[in-house]
N, C-alpha and C positions, 0 to 999 in steps of 0.2 A: 672441164674446158673441152669443147668440141670444135674440131677444125674440119674444113672440107665442105663439099656440096652435099646437102641433105636431100634425101628422097622425100616423097609425099608422106609415107608412113612414118618416117623419122620426124618430120615436122609435126605430125599429129601427136606423136608421143611427147615431143618437146612442149607442145601447147598444153597437154594434159599435166605434164610435170610442173609447168609454170602455175597452173591453176591450183594444184594440190599444195604447192609451196606457199602460196599466198593465203591459204585457208588455215595453215597451222599457226596458232597463236603463241605457242610456247617457244618457237624458234625466233629469236630476236635479231640474229645476225643476217644482214642482207646477203642475198645470193647474187653473185656477179658471174654472168655468162658472157663468154667471148666467142664469137662465131666468125671465122675467116671464110669469106666467100671468094673462091678463086675467080680471077678474071682471065678470059681467053683472048689473048691478043690476036690470034688467028681467027678467021671467020669460018673455020671448018667446024663441023658438028663433032661433039665428043664421041658419037657412036661410030665415026669413021676411022677411029684409031686402029692401025693394023696390028698393034700389039695386044689388043683386047680380044679375048675369046668369049663370045656370047654364051657358050655352053658351060664355061667355068664360072662358078659363083664363089664369092667369098664366104667362108663358113662363119666368120665373125659378124657378118652383116645381118640386119633384121629383115631384109627384103631380097628376093631373087629376081625382081622384075627389071632392075636397072643394072646394066653391065658395068658402068663406071662407079664402083664402090670404093676403090682404093684412092684415098685423097692424095697420095704421093705415088703416081705411076712410075716415076723414075727416081728410085731411092738414091739418096746421096750418102756416101759413107761418112761425111762430116755433118753431124746433126746441127751444129751451130750455124753453119753456112746455110743449111736448109731452112732454119727458122728465120734467118735474116732475109733470105730471098723471098720467103712466103710473106713476111711482113711488108716487104717493099711492093710485092705484086698484088697481094690479096688485101682488099679493104677489110677492116675489123669492125664488127657491130657489137657494142657492149650493151647488154641488157641488165638492168638493176631491178630486182624485185624485192620489196620490203614486205615482211610478214606483218600485216596489220592485226591488231587485237580485235577479235570479234565480240568478246564479252565486255560489257560495260561495267564500270565500278559500282559496287553496292556497299552501303554502309552496314556491314555485317561483320561479325567476328568468328562465326562458326564455320567459315569456308575459306580455303586458301585461294587468294586471288593473285593475279599477275601484276600486282602493283606494289610499290614499296610501302613500308609501314607509315612513313610520314607523308603519304600522298594526300593532297587536298583537292577534292573535286570542285568544279565550278558551282555545283548545287549545294555546297556545304552551308552557305550563309543565306539560303533562300528563306528559312524559317526564322531569321533574326528579327527580333522585335525590341524596340527601345522605348523606355519610359511608358510602359503599358499600365503600370500600377501607381504611377506618380500622381499625387493629388495636387491640384492647383489651388492655391490659397489666395484670398483677397484681403485687403487691409482691414476694412471695417468689420467684416465677420470675425476675423481673428482678434481684433480689439474687443469685440463683444464677448468672445469666449474667454479672453484674458481677464475680464472683470471678476470671474470666479476666483482666480488666484489672488487678485487684489482684495477681494472681499474677505477671504480667509485670513490674509495677512492683517487686515484691519481688525478682525475679531481677536486675533492673538495680541495685537498691540493694545487694543482696548482693555483686555483682561489684565495685562501687565501694568497699564497706567492706573487702573482701579486698585490693583494691589499696592502700588506705590502710594496712592492717596490714602489707603487704609493704614498702611504701615507708618506713615508720617503724620497721621491724624488729620489730614485734610478732608477726609470723608468719614463721617460718623457711622456708628454701627446702625443707628435707626435709618439713616439714609440708605445704607447698603441693603438692609432688609426690605425697605420700600422698593428699591430697584428690583430686587428678587421677586417681590409680589407682583409688580407691574409686568415683568417679563413672563411670569408664570401664567398670568391671565391672558396675555397676548398669544403665547404659545398654545395655551389650551383652546382659545378660540380658533386659531389657525389649524390645529390638529382636528377639530370637529368640522371644518369646512373643506369641501372637496375642490373649491375654486373652479368649478365647472369642468374639471379634467376627467377624461375617460379613464376607466380602470382605477379610479381613486375613491376608496370608501372611507368615510370619516370614522374615527375611533369612537366607540360607545362612551357616553359620559361617565358612567359609574366605573368603567375600566380605567379611565384616565385618573379619576379621583383615587382609586385604589393604588395605582402605580405611584401617584404623587405622595400619598400617605406613606407608602413603603420606603420611598427614597428619603422622605423627611425624617422618618423615625430612625432609619439606618444611619444617616449622617449625624443626627443628634446623639445617637448612642456611641458612635465611634469618634466623635470630636475630641473627647479627652485623650484617646489613644493617639490620634493624629497630632495633637498639640505637643506631645512629648516624644514624637517619633524621631526627630532629627536633632535632639539636644546634644548628642555627642559628635555631630558633624559640623565642620566649620562653615562659615558663610561663603567663603570662596568656593568651596566644593559644591555648595548648594547652587550658587550662580552658574558654575560651569555645567552642572547637570541639567539645570533648567534651560540654559541656552541650547544644549545638545538635544534635549527632549522636544522642545518646541520646534527646532529645526527638523527633527525627524517627523514631527506632526505635520509640518507643512509639506515635506517631501512625500510622505505616505498618504496624504489626504486624497479622498476620492473626489476628483473634480469632474467626473463624467456621470455622476449619478442623476444629473438632470434629465437624462434620456431614459431612466428606469424608475421603477416605483420603490426600489429598495436602496438603502444607504449601507454600503459595506466598506468600512475602513477600520477594522479592529486595531491594527497597529497604530494608526494615527490617533484614534480615540484613547487608547491605553497610554500612549506617550503624553498626551495632553493632561489626562487625569493624574498621572504620576507627577508631572511637573507642578500641577496645582496643589497636590498634597505636600510637596516639598516647600512651596511658597507659603501655604497656609500654616505650616508648622512654625513659621517665624513670627506669627502674629501674637498679640499680647493676651488674648482671652479665648475661652472655648467657644463663645458665641461668634467671635470674629472668624474662627476657623470654620464653624458651621456655615456662616453666611457666605464666606468666600468659596467653600466647596460646593454649596448649592448653586452659586452663580456659575461656577465652572461646569457643572452638569448641564445647566440651562444653555450655556453658550456653546459648549463643545459636543454635547450629546443630543440636545433637542433642536437647536437652531439650524443645523445643516439640512435636515429634512424639510423644515419650513421654508428656508431660503431656496431650496431646489424646487419646491412646489410653486413659489412665487416666480421663479425663472420660467418654468413651463407655462404658467398662466399668462404672464405678461413680461416680455423682454424689456419694455420701457420701465415697468415697475422695478425690475431687477437692476437696471442701470441707475435709477433714481436712488434706490436703497444703497447701492455702492457709493454713490456720490455723497449721501448723507453720512455714511460711515467714515469716509475719508475726511470730510469736513469736521466731524466730531473728534476724530483722533488728532488731527492737526491742531484744532483749537485747544484740546487738553494738553498736547505737548508744548504749546506756547507758554502755558503756565508753569511748566517745568524747565524747559530750555528752548530758546529760540533756534539755536544751531541744530538741536535734535529735530525740531519741527521742519526746518528747511531740508535737512538731509532725508528725513522721511518723505517729504513731498517729492524730492528728486527720485527716490527709490520707486515711489508709486508711478511717477511719470515714465520711468524707464521700463517697469514691468508692463504697464498698460499700453504704451504707445511705441517705445523703442524696440522692445522684443518682437512684437508682430512685424514691424518694418524689417528687422534683421532677418526674421524667418522667411519673409517673402523675397528678400534680396538674395539670400543664399540658395533659394530654390532653383535659380538658373544654372547652378553648378551641379545639380543632381542629375546623374546619368545612370540609368538602370538598363541592363542588357538581359534579355530573355531569349531563349531559343530551344531547339529540340534537345540540346545537351543538358538541360535542367533536369532535376529529379522529377520523376513521375509522381503525380499526386493521385492516389487511388480514390475513386468515387464509388459510393454505394447507392443504389436506388432501391428503395423499399416500395414494393407494389402492394 
């Protein structure tokens, strides 16, 4: 705190001190300067004071040019009264200087900054992005894609209905063998046709015949073993295993193979074949076991690739084939149980139409946030 009248040199030094204090960023406390400028009630000049000797200079002063360097020429033995009189006579100028921070905040961790750890800058959310990877769905395209699920459900239901017909004698062995022959001819013709698709090469004729003969001979040789495979297992256990395996088949099935040339669903295929073995072991003769297993291989192993080729070739043909399958299964269910047919029809409607509508409805609640705080994804460029 400085009191009294300042000389020119003192004013310069005070201005320099003020400039230095504002440049220091580490000092956060404001500097409060109080300057009392004495007011002269008399109109006489301060240099005409008879008690002042121009040759005597104050050794504590920074300048020798001004003779009036003592702020209190008449010292008072009582300092409190002196301060009171000075405060009444001399006006006080208060200067407040705040040390501003010159370094701006940076989003780094390797350097100590003059900011708290929980400081959030205004530029923190500049890189915020919302719903950048969200895909917009439309109703009819989703319905069209859901027909693949409906179609596979119909295939499983058709196989189970044929098994019930064979088990209760509604479908004769000759009729089952005729169905297998017709399906084998149709699948053979479809496998030798590329349907006008790119990157689709038909299988050689003799290769298909060789594979068909290998499957035929293997099934015929193992049919006696499969017939007695589950004699020691109860029917309730067989029904529970079959339900579990076909559910696993539907869950693990490859529903996206229409966009590729290869069908890859080993878990789904193995579950379906194992469930077919369990069902075939409950039939009455070895030929019944052979016919049902041959039908299972045609439906679960050969038909997916043919159906996917049909979908890639014509989406209208794919929809018509799905409609034919649904109609055939519901008509066959009516001969077993009307209630089962109605329930199955409602399930098909729910999967084909209600699930796509539900998916589109819940999309409005999807909110994805991306920003610079996400994990960095390294990219490699091969030249």
